C-alpha positions as a Markdown table, in Angstrom:
| # | Residue | x | y | z |
|---|---|---|---|---|
| 1 | Met | 17.2 | -16.7 | -22.5 |
| 2 | Ser | 19.8 | -14.6 | -20.6 |
| 3 | Thr | 18.3 | -11.4 | -22.1 |
| 4 | Ser | 14.8 | -12.3 | -20.9 |
| 5 | Lys | 16.1 | -13.2 | -17.5 |
| 6 | Thr | 18.0 | -9.9 | -17.3 |
| 7 | Arg | 14.8 | -7.9 | -18.3 |
| 8 | Lys | 12.7 | -9.7 | -15.7 |
| 9 | Lys | 15.3 | -9.0 | -13.0 |
| 10 | Leu | 15.6 | -5.3 | -13.9 |
| 11 | Lys | 11.8 | -5.1 | -13.9 |
| 12 | Arg | 11.6 | -6.7 | -10.5 |
| 13 | Glu | 14.3 | -4.4 | -9.1 |
| 14 | Tyr | 12.6 | -1.4 | -10.6 |
| 15 | Asn | 9.3 | -2.2 | -8.9 |
| 16 | Arg | 11.0 | -2.8 | -5.6 |
| 17 | Ser | 12.8 | 0.5 | -5.8 |
| 18 | Gln | 9.5 | 2.3 | -6.7 |
| 19 | Lys | 7.8 | 0.7 | -3.6 |
| 20 | Phe | 10.8 | 1.7 | -1.4 |
| 21 | Ile | 10.7 | 5.3 | -2.7 |
| 22 | Ser | 7.0 | 5.8 | -2.5 |
| 23 | Arg | 6.6 | 4.3 | 1.0 |
| 24 | Pro | 7.7 | 7.3 | 3.0 |
| 25 | Phe | 5.5 | 9.6 | 0.9 |
| 26 | Ser | 2.4 | 7.4 | 0.9 |
| 27 | Pro | 0.6 | 9.5 | 3.7 |
| 28 | Ile | 1.2 | 12.7 | 1.7 |
| 29 | Thr | 0.0 | 11.1 | -1.6 |
| 30 | Asn | -3.1 | 9.6 | 0.1 |
| 31 | Ile | -4.0 | 13.0 | 1.6 |
| 32 | Phe | -3.5 | 14.7 | -1.8 |
| 33 | Ser | -5.5 | 12.1 | -3.7 |
| 34 | His | -8.3 | 12.4 | -1.0 |
| 35 | Trp | -8.4 | 16.2 | -1.6 |
| 36 | Ile | -8.5 | 15.6 | -5.4 |
| 37 | Glu | -11.5 | 13.3 | -5.0 |
| 38 | Arg | -13.2 | 16.0 | -2.8 |
| 39 | Leu | -12.5 | 18.6 | -5.4 |
| 40 | Lys | -14.0 | 16.4 | -8.1 |
| 41 | Leu | -17.1 | 15.9 | -6.0 |
| 42 | Gly | -17.5 | 19.6 | -5.4 |
| 43 | Ala | -16.2 | 20.8 | -8.8 |
| 44 | Thr | -19.7 | 22.0 | -10.1 |
| 45 | Lys | -20.6 | 23.8 | -6.8 |
| 46 | Pro | -17.8 | 25.5 | -4.7 |
| 47 | Gln | -20.0 | 25.5 | -1.6 |
| 48 | Ile | -20.1 | 21.7 | -1.7 |
| 49 | Phe | -16.3 | 21.5 | -1.7 |
| 50 | Ala | -16.0 | 24.1 | 1.0 |
| 51 | Tyr | -18.5 | 22.2 | 3.2 |
| 52 | Gln | -16.6 | 18.9 | 2.7 |
| 53 | Ile | -13.3 | 20.5 | 3.8 |
| 54 | Ile | -14.3 | 22.6 | 6.8 |
| 55 | Gly | -18.0 | 22.1 | 7.3 |
| 56 | Arg | -17.7 | 20.4 | 10.6 |
| 57 | Arg | -15.4 | 23.1 | 12.0 |
| 58 | Thr | -17.7 | 26.0 | 11.4 |
| 59 | Asn | -19.9 | 25.6 | 14.5 |
| 60 | Arg | -17.7 | 28.0 | 16.5 |
| 61 | Phe | -18.1 | 30.7 | 13.8 |
| 62 | Met | -21.8 | 30.4 | 13.3 |
| 63 | Pro | -22.7 | 33.1 | 16.0 |
| 64 | Leu | -20.6 | 35.6 | 14.0 |
| 65 | Phe | -22.9 | 35.2 | 11.0 |
| 66 | Lys | -26.3 | 35.2 | 12.8 |
| 67 | Asp | -27.8 | 37.9 | 10.5 |
| 68 | Leu | -26.6 | 36.1 | 7.4 |
| 69 | Asp | -29.2 | 33.3 | 7.6 |
| 70 | Ile | -32.1 | 35.7 | 7.3 |
| 71 | Asn | -30.5 | 37.4 | 4.3 |
| 72 | Leu | -29.8 | 34.0 | 2.6 |
| 73 | Lys | -33.5 | 33.1 | 2.9 |
| 74 | Lys | -34.7 | 36.4 | 1.5 |
| 75 | Ser | -32.1 | 36.3 | -1.4 |
| 76 | Gly | -33.6 | 33.2 | -2.9 |
| 77 | Met | -30.1 | 31.5 | -3.1 |
| 78 | Lys | -30.3 | 27.7 | -3.1 |
| 79 | Ile | -27.6 | 27.1 | -0.5 |
| 80 | Ser | -27.7 | 26.1 | 3.2 |
| 81 | Phe | -26.5 | 28.5 | 5.9 |
| 82 | Lys | -23.7 | 26.2 | 7.1 |
| 83 | Ala | -22.4 | 25.6 | 3.5 |
| 84 | Tyr | -22.3 | 29.3 | 2.8 |
| 85 | Val | -20.4 | 30.0 | 6.1 |
| 86 | Ser | -17.9 | 27.3 | 5.0 |
| 87 | Thr | -17.5 | 29.0 | 1.7 |
| 88 | Val | -16.9 | 32.3 | 3.4 |
| 89 | Ile | -14.1 | 30.9 | 5.6 |
| 90 | Leu | -12.4 | 28.9 | 2.9 |
| 91 | Gly | -12.5 | 31.7 | 0.3 |
| 92 | Ser | -11.0 | 34.2 | 2.7 |
| 93 | Leu | -8.2 | 31.8 | 3.8 |
| 94 | Leu | -7.3 | 30.9 | 0.1 |
| 95 | Leu | -7.3 | 34.6 | -1.0 |
| 96 | Ser | -5.2 | 35.7 | 2.1 |
| 97 | Ala | -2.7 | 32.9 | 1.4 |
| 98 | Ser | -2.5 | 33.8 | -2.2 |
| 99 | Val | -1.9 | 37.5 | -1.6 |
| 100 | Ile | 0.7 | 37.0 | 1.1 |
| 101 | Ile | 2.7 | 34.8 | -1.4 |
| 102 | Val | 2.2 | 36.7 | -4.6 |
| 103 | Val | 2.3 | 40.3 | -3.5 |
| 104 | Pro | 5.7 | 40.3 | -1.8 |
| 105 | Leu | 7.3 | 38.5 | -4.8 |
| 106 | Leu | 5.8 | 41.0 | -7.2 |
| 107 | Leu | 6.9 | 44.0 | -5.1 |
| 108 | Phe | 10.4 | 42.7 | -4.6 |
| 109 | Phe | 11.2 | 41.4 | -8.1 |
| 110 | Val | 9.1 | 43.8 | -10.3 |
| 111 | Phe | 8.8 | 47.0 | -8.4 |
| 112 | Lys | 12.3 | 46.6 | -6.7 |
| 113 | Met | 11.1 | 47.4 | -3.2 |
| 114 | Ser | 13.2 | 46.2 | -0.2 |
| 115 | Leu | 12.5 | 42.7 | 1.2 |
| 116 | Phe | 11.2 | 44.1 | 4.5 |
| 117 | Ser | 8.8 | 46.6 | 2.9 |
| 118 | Ser | 7.6 | 43.9 | 0.5 |
| 119 | Leu | 6.9 | 41.4 | 3.3 |
| 120 | Leu | 5.2 | 44.1 | 5.4 |
| 121 | Phe | 3.1 | 45.3 | 2.6 |
| 122 | Gly | 2.1 | 41.8 | 1.6 |
| 123 | Gly | 1.2 | 40.9 | 5.2 |
| 124 | Gly | -1.0 | 44.0 | 5.5 |
| 125 | Leu | -2.6 | 43.5 | 2.1 |
| 126 | Ser | -3.3 | 39.8 | 3.0 |
| 127 | Leu | -5.2 | 40.8 | 6.1 |
| 128 | Phe | -7.1 | 43.4 | 4.1 |
| 129 | Ala | -7.9 | 41.0 | 1.3 |
| 130 | Gly | -9.2 | 38.4 | 3.9 |
| 131 | Ala | -11.4 | 41.0 | 5.6 |
| 132 | Leu | -12.6 | 42.3 | 2.3 |
| 133 | Thr | -13.5 | 38.7 | 1.2 |
| 134 | Val | -15.6 | 38.1 | 4.3 |
| 135 | Met | -17.4 | 41.5 | 3.8 |
| 136 | Gly | -18.0 | 40.7 | 0.2 |
| 137 | Phe | -19.6 | 37.3 | 1.1 |
| 138 | Tyr | -21.5 | 38.9 | 3.9 |
| 139 | Val | -22.9 | 41.6 | 1.6 |
| 140 | Tyr | -23.6 | 39.4 | -1.4 |
| 141 | Pro | -26.9 | 37.9 | 0.0 |
| 142 | Thr | -28.1 | 41.4 | 0.8 |
| 143 | Tyr | -27.3 | 42.5 | -2.8 |
| 144 | Gln | -29.1 | 39.4 | -4.2 |
| 145 | Ala | -32.1 | 40.0 | -2.0 |
| 146 | Asp | -32.2 | 43.6 | -3.2 |
| 147 | Thr | -31.9 | 42.5 | -6.8 |
| 148 | Leu | -34.8 | 40.0 | -6.3 |
| 149 | Lys | -36.8 | 42.7 | -4.6 |
| 150 | Arg | -36.4 | 45.1 | -7.6 |
| 151 | Asp | -37.1 | 42.3 | -10.1 |
| 152 | Leu | -40.3 | 41.3 | -8.3 |
| 153 | Glu | -41.5 | 44.9 | -8.0 |
| 154 | Asp | -40.7 | 45.6 | -11.6 |
| 155 | Glu | -42.7 | 42.6 | -12.8 |
| 156 | Met | -45.7 | 43.0 | -10.5 |
| 157 | Pro | -47.7 | 45.5 | -12.6 |
| 158 | Phe | -47.7 | 43.0 | -15.5 |
| 159 | Ala | -48.1 | 39.9 | -13.3 |
| 160 | Thr | -51.1 | 41.2 | -11.4 |
| 161 | Gly | -52.7 | 42.1 | -14.7 |
| 162 | Tyr | -52.1 | 38.6 | -16.0 |
| 163 | Met | -53.5 | 37.2 | -12.7 |
| 164 | Ser | -56.6 | 39.4 | -12.9 |
| 165 | Ile | -57.3 | 38.1 | -16.5 |
| 166 | Leu | -57.1 | 34.5 | -15.2 |
| 167 | Ala | -59.3 | 35.2 | -12.2 |
| 168 | Gly | -61.9 | 36.9 | -14.5 |
| 169 | Ala | -62.0 | 33.7 | -16.6 |
| 170 | Gly | -62.9 | 31.7 | -13.5 |
| 171 | Val | -59.5 | 30.0 | -12.9 |
| 172 | Pro | -59.1 | 28.8 | -9.3 |
| 173 | Pro | -56.5 | 30.6 | -7.1 |
| 174 | Asp | -54.0 | 27.7 | -7.0 |
| 175 | Phe | -54.1 | 27.3 | -10.8 |
| 176 | Ile | -53.4 | 31.0 | -11.2 |
| 177 | Trp | -50.1 | 30.5 | -9.5 |
| 178 | Arg | -49.5 | 27.3 | -11.5 |
| 179 | Ser | -50.0 | 29.3 | -14.7 |
| 180 | Leu | -47.8 | 32.0 | -13.4 |
| 181 | Ala | -45.0 | 29.5 | -12.8 |
| 182 | Gln | -45.1 | 28.4 | -16.4 |
| 183 | Ile | -44.8 | 31.9 | -18.0 |
| 184 | Asp | -41.1 | 32.3 | -18.3 |
| 185 | Ala | -38.2 | 30.7 | -16.4 |
| 186 | Ser | -36.2 | 33.9 | -16.4 |
| 187 | Leu | -38.8 | 35.9 | -14.5 |
| 188 | Ala | -38.4 | 36.3 | -10.7 |
| 189 | Ile | -42.1 | 36.1 | -10.0 |
| 190 | Ser | -42.3 | 32.9 | -12.0 |
| 191 | Asp | -39.5 | 31.5 | -9.9 |
| 192 | Val | -41.4 | 32.4 | -6.7 |
| 193 | Ala | -44.5 | 30.8 | -8.1 |
| 194 | Arg | -42.5 | 27.6 | -8.8 |
| 195 | Thr | -41.4 | 27.6 | -5.2 |
| 196 | Val | -45.1 | 27.8 | -4.1 |
| 197 | Ile | -46.0 | 24.9 | -6.4 |
| 198 | Arg | -43.0 | 23.0 | -5.1 |
| 199 | Asp | -44.3 | 23.5 | -1.5 |
| 200 | Val | -47.7 | 22.2 | -2.6 |
| 201 | Glu | -46.7 | 19.2 | -4.6 |
| 202 | Leu | -43.5 | 18.1 | -2.7 |
| 203 | Phe | -44.1 | 19.1 | 0.9 |
| 204 | Gly | -47.8 | 18.7 | 1.1 |
| 205 | Phe | -48.8 | 22.3 | 1.8 |
| 206 | Asp | -52.1 | 23.7 | 0.6 |
| 207 | Ala | -51.8 | 26.7 | -1.8 |
| 208 | Leu | -52.7 | 29.4 | 0.8 |
| 209 | Ser | -50.3 | 27.9 | 3.4 |
| 210 | Ala | -47.5 | 27.8 | 0.8 |
| 211 | Leu | -48.3 | 31.5 | -0.1 |
| 212 | Glu | -48.2 | 32.5 | 3.5 |
| 213 | Ala | -44.7 | 30.8 | 3.9 |
| 214 | Thr | -43.5 | 32.6 | 0.8 |
| 215 | Ser | -44.7 | 35.9 | 2.1 |
| 216 | Lys | -42.5 | 35.5 | 5.2 |
| 217 | Arg | -39.3 | 35.0 | 3.2 |
| 218 | Thr | -39.8 | 37.4 | 0.3 |
| 219 | Pro | -37.5 | 40.5 | 0.4 |
| 220 | Ser | -40.2 | 42.9 | -1.1 |
| 221 | Glu | -42.7 | 44.4 | 1.2 |
| 222 | Arg | -44.8 | 45.3 | -1.8 |
| 223 | Phe | -45.0 | 41.6 | -2.9 |
| 224 | Lys | -45.6 | 40.5 | 0.6 |
| 225 | Glu | -48.6 | 42.9 | 0.8 |
| 226 | Leu | -49.9 | 41.5 | -2.5 |
| 227 | Ile | -49.7 | 37.9 | -1.3 |
| 228 | Glu | -51.3 | 38.7 | 2.0 |
| 229 | Gly | -54.1 | 40.6 | 0.3 |
| 230 | Phe | -54.5 | 37.6 | -2.1 |
| 231 | Ile | -54.8 | 35.2 | 0.8 |
| 232 | Ser | -57.3 | 37.5 | 2.6 |
| 233 | Val | -59.6 | 37.9 | -0.4 |
| 234 | Val | -59.6 | 34.2 | -1.0 |
| 235 | Tyr | -60.4 | 33.4 | 2.6 |
| 236 | Ser | -63.2 | 36.0 | 2.8 |
| 237 | Gly | -64.7 | 35.2 | -0.5 |
| 238 | Gly | -64.2 | 38.7 | -1.9 |
| 239 | Asn | -63.8 | 39.9 | -5.5 |
| 240 | Leu | -60.4 | 38.6 | -6.6 |
| 241 | Val | -60.6 | 40.1 | -10.0 |
| 242 | Lys | -61.2 | 43.6 | -8.7 |
| 243 | Tyr | -58.5 | 43.3 | -6.1 |
| 244 | Leu | -55.9 | 42.2 | -8.7 |
| 245 | Arg | -56.9 | 44.8 | -11.2 |
| 246 | Asn | -56.6 | 47.6 | -8.7 |
| 247 | Arg | -53.3 | 46.3 | -7.6 |
| 248 | Ser | -52.1 | 46.3 | -11.2 |
| 249 | Gln | -53.1 | 49.9 | -11.7 |
| 250 | Gln | -51.5 | 51.0 | -8.5 |
| 251 | Tyr | -48.2 | 49.2 | -9.3 |
| 252 | Met | -48.1 | 50.8 | -12.8 |
| 253 | Gln | -48.3 | 54.3 | -11.3 |
| 254 | Leu | -45.5 | 53.5 | -8.8 |
| 255 | Lys | -43.4 | 52.2 | -11.8 |
| 256 | Lys | -43.8 | 55.5 | -13.6 |
| 257 | Ile | -42.7 | 57.4 | -10.5 |
| 258 | Ala | -39.7 | 55.1 | -10.1 |
| 259 | Leu | -38.6 | 55.7 | -13.7 |
| 260 | Lys | -38.9 | 59.4 | -13.3 |
| 261 | Arg | -36.8 | 59.3 | -10.1 |
| 262 | Phe | -34.2 | 57.1 | -11.8 |
| 263 | Ser | -33.8 | 59.6 | -14.7 |
| 264 | Asp | -33.0 | 62.4 | -12.1 |
| 265 | Asn | -30.5 | 60.2 | -10.3 |
| 266 | Leu | -28.8 | 59.2 | -13.5 |
| 267 | Gly | -28.0 | 62.8 | -14.4 |
| 268 | Val | -26.4 | 63.3 | -10.9 |
| 269 | Leu | -24.4 | 60.1 | -11.3 |
| 270 | Ala | -23.2 | 61.1 | -14.8 |
| 271 | Glu | -21.9 | 64.5 | -13.5 |
| 272 | Phe | -20.2 | 62.9 | -10.5 |
| 273 | Tyr | -18.5 | 60.2 | -12.8 |
| 274 | Val | -17.3 | 62.8 | -15.2 |
| 275 | Thr | -15.9 | 65.1 | -12.4 |
| 276 | Leu | -14.2 | 62.3 | -10.4 |
| 277 | Met | -13.2 | 59.6 | -12.8 |
| 278 | Val | -12.5 | 61.6 | -16.0 |
| 279 | Ala | -11.4 | 65.1 | -15.0 |
| 280 | Gly | -10.0 | 64.1 | -11.6 |
| 281 | Ser | -8.0 | 61.2 | -12.9 |
| 282 | Leu | -6.5 | 63.2 | -15.8 |
| 283 | Ile | -5.4 | 66.0 | -13.5 |
| 284 | Phe | -3.8 | 63.4 | -11.1 |
| 285 | Val | -2.1 | 61.6 | -14.0 |
| 286 | Val | -0.6 | 64.8 | -15.4 |
| 287 | Met | 0.5 | 65.9 | -11.9 |
| 288 | Leu | 2.2 | 62.5 | -11.3 |
| 289 | Ala | 3.8 | 62.4 | -14.7 |
| 290 | Val | 5.3 | 65.9 | -14.2 |
| 291 | Met | 6.5 | 64.9 | -10.7 |
| 292 | Ala | 8.1 | 61.7 | -12.2 |
| 293 | Met | 10.0 | 63.7 | -14.8 |
| 294 | Leu | 11.3 | 66.1 | -12.2 |
| 295 | Gly | 12.5 | 63.1 | -10.1 |
| 296 | Gly | 10.6 | 63.6 | -6.9 |
| 297 | Gly | 7.3 | 64.0 | -5.2 |
| 298 | Gly | 6.8 | 60.5 | -3.8 |
| 299 | Val | 4.6 | 59.7 | -0.8 |
| 300 | Gly | 6.4 | 57.7 | 1.8 |
| 301 | Met | 7.7 | 54.5 | 0.3 |
| 302 | Phe | 5.8 | 55.1 | -3.0 |
| 303 | Asp | 7.4 | 57.2 | -5.6 |
| 304 | Ser | 5.5 | 59.1 | -8.2 |
| 305 | Arg | 5.9 | 56.3 | -10.9 |
| 306 | Leu | 4.5 | 53.7 | -8.6 |
| 307 | Leu | 1.6 | 55.9 | -7.7 |
| 308 | Leu | 0.9 | 56.5 | -11.4 |
| 309 | Gln | 0.9 | 52.7 | -12.0 |
| 310 | Leu | -1.3 | 52.1 | -9.0 |
| 311 | Leu | -3.8 | 54.7 | -10.3 |
| 312 | Thr | -3.8 | 53.4 | -13.8 |
| 313 | Tyr | -4.0 | 49.6 | -13.1 |
| 314 | Leu | -5.9 | 49.6 | -9.8 |
| 315 | Gly | -7.6 | 53.0 | -9.1 |
| 316 | Leu | -9.4 | 53.6 | -12.3 |
| 317 | Pro | -10.7 | 50.0 | -12.9 |
| 318 | Ile | -11.9 | 49.7 | -9.2 |
| 319 | Gly | -13.5 | 53.1 | -9.4 |
| 320 | Ser | -15.3 | 52.2 | -12.6 |
| 321 | Val | -16.6 | 48.9 | -11.1 |
| 322 | Val | -17.9 | 50.8 | -8.0 |
| 323 | Phe | -19.8 | 53.2 | -10.3 |
| 324 | Leu | -21.2 | 50.3 | -12.2 |
| 325 | Ile | -22.4 | 48.7 | -9.0 |
| 326 | Ile | -23.9 | 51.9 | -7.8 |
| 327 | Leu | -25.7 | 52.4 | -11.2 |
| 328 | Asp | -27.0 | 48.8 | -10.9 |
| 329 | Ile | -28.3 | 49.4 | -7.4 |
| 330 | Val | -30.2 | 52.6 | -8.2 |
| 331 | Ser | -31.5 | 51.5 | -11.6 |
| 332 | Pro | -34.8 | 49.7 | -12.2 |
| 333 | Lys | -34.8 | 46.4 | -14.0 |
| 334 | Ser | -37.1 | 47.5 | -16.8 |
């Protein structure tokens, strides 16, 4: 009996001590658990988490991103303007905080720089990283809109040919777009057609009004002209088969011209890449290696070995990524 009483007493004292210790930290633990719950709610979509954290505080920053709303609509991204601005702000703050902590520690303990130089370089790089993050988020919808534009214009010769076949078989205009929406989920023009059908079935638009709304937010002027011509032919009772067949032939000729232009641009880019990234980097590496063996030749606070490491682990990868982005921008999607 004495042993059981001793155990109960020890257990009671342990619970009392746990309550006494956790009481001062309960506000902190409550805040932390609240943030964890928010993170779980927004784990699948970062913009949801960002909007839950700072969504209500973004009103003062909205005028700074006034051009971003138009690009978001043209890009086809399924995200609201306010949630995207919240993601921009939270992402830049998190990256700046990470850089200002990690970079000085890395420079001080690994590269053996002085404490003042490490803190100064870390602070400057943190500001640069924050600004670069904002620029990246700002440019990304424009890049997505351009990608969607090139996808649409690449698929239009075949899509208009398919539409002309359906129109020749006597299929009504709204069912042409329904059929186009069911072709392939990966096609950009099928995704646009699904948006048109969504506006008709969910929001109560008629087919031509939904097409008119789609033409206003599409990033491709060529696709906008196709939709407006489609609407005009249907309204006027013209020959839809002839219109779509002529458009298909016209877009096929433009596609051939675009492929010829891309082959010329690819040759110029290949010469530029070999000159700058291959020959130029080799010359620079040999020069820095010789300077490091001679024991001099630094630039300011950077010695030749540090410059060689920055070139190898930062310069070459970043340069290659930039060339890949340029190649993706100028290349057709076929």
